[in-house]
Every structure is written in C-alpha cells, then in structure tokens.
N, C-alpha and C positions, 0 to 999 in steps of 0.2 A: 504494500500500500504506500502511496506517495503522499506527501504533505498536501499537495494540491487536491487530493481526494477529500480532505477534511474542510476545505474552504466552502462555505455555504453562503449563497447570496442572500439568504434570509437574515443572517447575522451580520449586522452592520459594523463598520469600524467607526468609532467615535473620534472626534478631532480634539486636540488639546484645548481648543477654545470653547468646546461644549461645556455646559454647566453640569455639576454633579447630579442635580435633579433629573436631567435628561437621561443620564446614564442609569440611574436607579429605575426610572420609568421603563426604559428599554429592557433592562434586566428582568423586571417583573413581567412585562409582556411576552418576552421570549422564554421565560422560565430558566434563566441562567444566573450565575453569580459572578461571572467574569466576562469582560469584553475587551477587545483590542482597542488601543488608542494610537492614532497616528497624527503626524504633523505634516499636512499635505499628503504625500505618499510614503513617508518614512515612518516605519514602525517605532513607536516610543515605549511600548510595554503594554501590560494588561492592567486594567483597573478592576479591583474586586469590591464587592458590596461592603465588606467590613470596613475598608478604608473610606468609602463614601459615607457610611453611617457615622463616622467620627467627625465629619465636617459640621461646623456650626451653621453654615449657610448652604442651602441647596443651589445657590447661584454661583458658588465657587467654581472657577474654571478648572478643568481637569489638569491643566498645566501646574496647578498648585496642589494637586493630590498625589500622594505617594503611589507610584506605579510599580508593578511586579515584573520581573523577568525582562528588564530592559536590555540585557545582553544576550538574550536567546535568539537563535537564528536556525534555519534549516535550509537545506537544498530543496528544490521543487520535488 
C-alpha cells in the first residue's frame, strides 16, 4: 500500500490561518481527532483536538497552536 492510497478528498487540509474553531468543527463533522495543517502547499504538521481544546479563544489561528509531527514525511 502506498501513502497516496491513504489520501482522501473528503478530509481537508487546514491552513495555518484557519481558526481553531474551524478545525474543531471539521473534526466533529468528519469524526476524526487529527487533521493536517499546511501553509499554502507545504505540510506544517497535524493539529489534534487536545491541543485545540487548550486554547482560550476559538478564533486563535492554527499558526499559534502546537502542531504534531512537523518533521514527518513519506514517499508517495
């Protein structure tokens, strides 16, 4: 199985400018607890619901939220 087999068009990539509230809403709608975050087309890491729930304000941009696995990468 290749990494490209796991990419699903229904699961969006959040942008670093998106607010924490948007990420939580998408997670709830999709039934997931982790989503990828990108800056334009560059992978920045994964945001997890635990880190979002620690935010005081849901309008906090994801650029200010701790992301997981920033250094991970795979071949196609």
